C-alpha positions in Angstrom: 0.1 0.0 -0.1 1.8 2.9 -1.2 1.8 6.7 0.4 -0.5 8.8 -1.3 1.2 11.8 -3.2 -0.3 14.4 -0.9 0.6 12.2 2.2 1.9 14.8 5.0 4.6 12.7 5.5 5.9 12.5 1.9 7.3 9.6 0.0 7.5 6.2 1.7 10.7 5.6 3.4 13.0 2.7 2.4 12.0 -0.8 4.0 13.3 -1.5 7.5 16.7 -3.0 8.2 17.7 -5.8 10.7 19.0 -4.3 13.8 22.2 -5.4 15.6 21.8 -8.2 18.1 22.8 -8.4 21.6 24.6 -11.5 22.9 22.9 -14.0 24.6 23.3 -14.6 28.4 25.3 -16.8 30.1 25.2 -18.0 33.9 26.9 -15.0 36.1 25.5 -12.3 33.9 24.3 -9.2 35.7 20.9 -8.0 34.9 19.5 -4.5 35.9 16.1 -4.5 36.9 14.5 -0.9 36.2 11.0 0.8 36.4 10.7 3.3 33.4 7.0 3.4 34.0 4.4 2.4 36.8 5.0 1.8 40.3 6.3 -1.6 41.4 5.0 -4.5 43.6 7.7 -5.2 46.1 6.8 -8.9 46.6 6.4 -9.4 42.9 9.9 -7.9 42.4 11.2 -10.0 44.9 9.6 -13.4 43.4 11.2 -12.0 40.0 14.7 -11.6 41.2 14.4 -14.9 42.8 13.7 -16.4 39.5 16.4 -14.7 37.6 18.5 -16.1 40.5 17.5 -19.7 39.8 19.0 -19.2 36.3 22.3 -18.2 37.3 21.8 -14.5 36.8 22.7 -11.7 39.2 19.8 -9.2 39.5 20.9 -5.7 40.4 17.7 -3.6 41.3 18.2 -0.1 40.3 18.3 2.7 42.9 14.7 4.2 42.0 12.6 1.0 41.1 10.5 0.9 44.4 10.2 4.6 44.5 6.6 6.2 43.8 6.0 9.7 42.3 5.0 12.5 45.0 2.3 13.9 42.9 1.6 11.2 40.3 1.0 8.0 42.0 0.9 6.1 39.0 4.5 6.9 38.2 7.5 4.7 39.6 9.2 7.8 40.9 10.1 11.1 39.2 10.7 11.0 35.2 14.5 12.0 36.0 14.9 9.6 38.4 13.3 6.7 36.3 15.6 7.7 33.1 18.6 7.9 35.3 18.1 4.4 36.4 17.9 3.2 32.9 20.8 5.2 31.6 23.0 3.8 34.4 22.2 0.5 33.8 22.7 0.9 30.2 26.2 2.5 30.4 27.5 0.1 32.9 29.8 -2.4 31.3 28.8 -4.9 33.7 25.3 -5.1 32.9 24.3 -7.5 30.2 20.7 -6.8 29.8 18.2 -4.2 31.2 15.1 -6.0 32.4 11.9 -3.6 33.0 10.0 -4.7 36.1 6.7 -3.7 34.9 5.1 -1.5 32.3 2.1 0.8 33.1 2.0 4.4 31.9 5.9 6.5 31.8 8.0 5.0 29.4 7.5 7.7 27.1 8.4 10.5 29.4 11.7 9.3 29.9 12.7 8.9 26.2 13.6 12.5 25.9 15.8 12.4 29.1 18.2 9.9 28.0 21.8 10.7 26.5 21.2 8.3 23.1 24.6 9.4 22.2 26.4 8.3 25.4 24.2 4.9 25.0 25.0 4.4 21.4 28.7 4.9 22.4 28.4 1.9 25.2 27.5 -0.7 22.5 24.5 -3.0 22.2 22.8 -4.0 25.2 19.4 -6.3 25.6 16.3 -4.6 26.7 13.3 -6.5 27.7 9.8 -5.3 28.6 6.3 -5.0 26.8 3.3 -3.0 27.1 4.3 0.8 27.4 7.9 -0.1 27.2 7.1 -0.3 23.3 8.1 3.3 23.1 11.8 2.2 24.6 11.8 -0.4 22.1 11.2 2.0 19.3 13.8 4.4 20.4 16.3 1.8 21.2 15.6 0.6 17.4 15.8 4.0 15.9 18.3 5.8 17.7 20.6 3.0 18.9 20.1 0.3 15.6 19.7 -2.5 18.4 17.2 -5.2 18.7 15.1 -5.8 21.7 12.8 -8.6 23.1 9.2 -7.9 23.8 8.5 -10.3 26.4 7.7 -10.5 30.1 8.9 -8.1 32.7 10.8 -9.0 35.9 7.8 -8.2 38.4 5.0 -8.8 35.9 2.1 -11.5 37.0 3.0 -13.5 33.8 6.4 -13.9 34.5 6.1 -14.6 38.3 2.9 -17.0 38.0 3.3 -18.7 34.7 6.0 -21.4 34.3 5.4 -21.3 30.3 6.1 -17.5 30.3 9.3 -17.9 32.1 10.7 -20.9 30.3 10.1 -19.2 26.8 12.1 -16.4 28.0 14.8 -18.3 29.6 15.3 -20.2 26.5 15.2 -17.2 24.5 18.1 -15.7 26.6 20.3 -18.7 27.1 19.4 -20.8 24.2 18.0 -18.4 21.5 18.5 -21.0 18.6 16.0 -23.4 20.1 13.2 -20.8 19.8 13.1 -19.4 16.2 9.7 -20.5 15.5 6.9 -18.9 17.4 3.6 -19.8 17.6 0.3 -20.0 20.0 -2.6 -22.2 20.6 -4.9 -20.2 18.9 -2.7 -18.8 16.2 -4.4 -18.9 12.8 -5.2 -16.7 9.6 -7.2 -13.5 9.8 -5.8 -12.8 6.3 -4.1 -15.5 4.7 -0.6 -15.5 3.3 3.0 -15.6 3.8 5.5 -12.7 4.1 8.9 -11.8 5.1 10.3 -8.6 6.9 11.7 -7.1 9.8 9.9 -7.5 13.1 8.7 -4.3 14.8 5.7 -2.8 16.9 4.4 -3.7 20.1 1.5 -2.0 22.3 -0.9 -0.6 19.7 -2.0 2.1 21.6 1.5 3.2 22.6 2.5 3.0 18.8 -0.4 5.3 18.0 0.7 7.9 20.8 4.2 8.0 19.7 3.2 9.4 16.4 4.5 12.7 15.8 6.7 12.7 18.6 10.2 13.5 18.9 12.5 10.6 17.5 9.3 8.3 16.6 9.7 6.5 13.3 7.5 7.7 10.7 6.9 4.6 9.2 6.9 0.5 9.6 7.5 -0.2 5.6 9.3 -3.2 5.5 8.1 -4.6 8.9 6.1 -7.4 10.0 4.1 -5.4 12.4 3.5 -6.9 15.9 0.3 -5.5 17.6 -1.4 -6.1 21.0 -3.1 -4.2 23.6 -5.0 -4.2 26.9 -8.3 -3.0 28.2 -9.2 -0.8 24.8 -12.8 -1.1 24.0 -13.3 -2.1 20.4 -13.9 1.4 19.4 -10.8 2.8 21.2 -9.1 0.0 19.2 -10.8 1.1 15.7 -9.5 4.8 16.5 -5.8 3.7 17.3 -5.9 1.6 14.2 -7.2 4.5 12.3 -4.8 7.0 13.6 -2.0 4.3 12.5 -3.4 4.0 9.1 -4.3 7.6 8.6 -0.8 8.7 9.5 0.7 6.6 6.8 2.5 4.7 9.7 1.4 1.2 8.1 2.2 2.2 4.3 4.5 -0.8 3.1 4.0 -3.0 6.0 4.6 -6.8 5.0 2.5 -8.6 7.4 1.0 -8.1 10.5 1.1 -10.4 13.8 -1.8 -9.7 16.4 -1.2 -11.0 20.0 -3.4 -11.1 23.1 -6.3 -8.4 23.4 -7.2 -9.0 27.1 -9.8 -6.9 28.2 -10.8 -5.4 25.0 -14.0 -7.1 24.5 -15.5 -10.1 22.7 -13.0 -11.8 20.2 -15.3 -11.9 17.5 -15.7 -8.1 17.7 -12.1 -7.4 17.7 -11.7 -9.9 15.0 -14.0 -7.5 13.0 -11.9 -4.2 13.9 -9.0 -5.8 12.8 -10.5 -7.0 9.2 -11.9 -3.7 8.9 -8.9 -1.4 9.7 -6.2 -3.7 8.6 -7.4 -6.0 5.9 -7.1 -3.2 3.2 -3.6 -3.4 3.7 -3.6 -6.4 1.6 -1.2 -8.6 3.5 -0.9 -11.7 5.4 -2.7 -11.1 9.0 -2.0 -13.6 12.0 -4.4 -14.0 14.5 -3.3 -14.5 18.2 0.5 -15.4 18.3 0.1 -15.5 21.7 2.4 -12.6 23.1 1.4 -9.3 25.0 -0.9 -9.2 28.0 -2.2 -12.3 28.4 -1.8 -14.9 31.4 0.8 -16.7 29.3 2.8 -14.9 26.9 5.6 -15.6 24.3 8.9 -13.4 24.2 9.0 -11.9 20.5 12.2 -10.2 19.3 11.6 -7.2 17.6 14.2 -5.9 14.9 15.0 -9.3 13.4 14.2 -10.8 9.9 11.2 -13.2 10.0 8.8 -14.9 8.2 5.2 -14.5 9.0 3.1 -17.8 7.8 -0.6 -16.7 8.7 -1.9 -19.9 7.0 0.5 -22.2 9.5 0.2 -19.8 12.4 3.6 -19.1 12.6 6.5 -16.3 13.0 9.6 -18.0 11.9 13.0 -16.0 12.7 15.7 -16.1 10.1 18.5 -16.1 12.8 18.2 -16.8 16.6 17.2 -13.7 18.8 20.4 -13.3 20.3 24.2 -13.6 19.0 26.5 -16.3 20.6 
């Protein structure tokens, strides 16, 4: 689907390129836990750290993770403190990965407070998280050129409570060659077909909110676009997808992999919204790959070449998510 001549963003940019893969983890690695968004449940954080230790990792809890903003109680501390924790972890050469403790609104607010030049100079590092962390995934991809993992977080219910979620993340971190084909029990074609592109995307409402902001990508051209969300009524999903399509963000998308829509209403109504707004793209669309806000969730790499086979219900990476 090409960009119209009068489109405000001009001509369609070149297709997405594969990003630099951080290395896989090994026992003994130090993993920083940060809270770029909402406040953290201390008990869940302790449970998440215990799981990481059982994998042979050393969790390092950033100084402000358990803070609560003095005026905006839905934030884990001030914007500057949350940004400082993330930047310090990224610049610390002893830290192998940065694992977000949870999502919740707030990640967008730290993006413009980070020293991206210094972070780029520090070299590739692994970022893990989902939901509101989609904003950070986008900036890590665009500003640093580094692939990341859209996956469970250290103090999230899916990570702490669901063994399948934990195991898929563990294998992705330590044995990435064993999890190059992703699928879910409900995965199947919404629109049939097969496509090849670079994985990108995340939480639909966050991606729509990023449109027009400083440093945000203009287009997902050349991408296998991942979309999921939580607690958005069908009419709000319609508005979100309309914003993405009308802005030109989806021009040139190769395929779409849909994840969970927890709390968004009846699946049939959600499918109808997806067909109405995404069907005109004329690309393969896979329904319910199994990532996102569900009680059990896959870890999906962002920034890597992959084949989407909607008929088979699979997303297959060209290469492992992390480098040896």
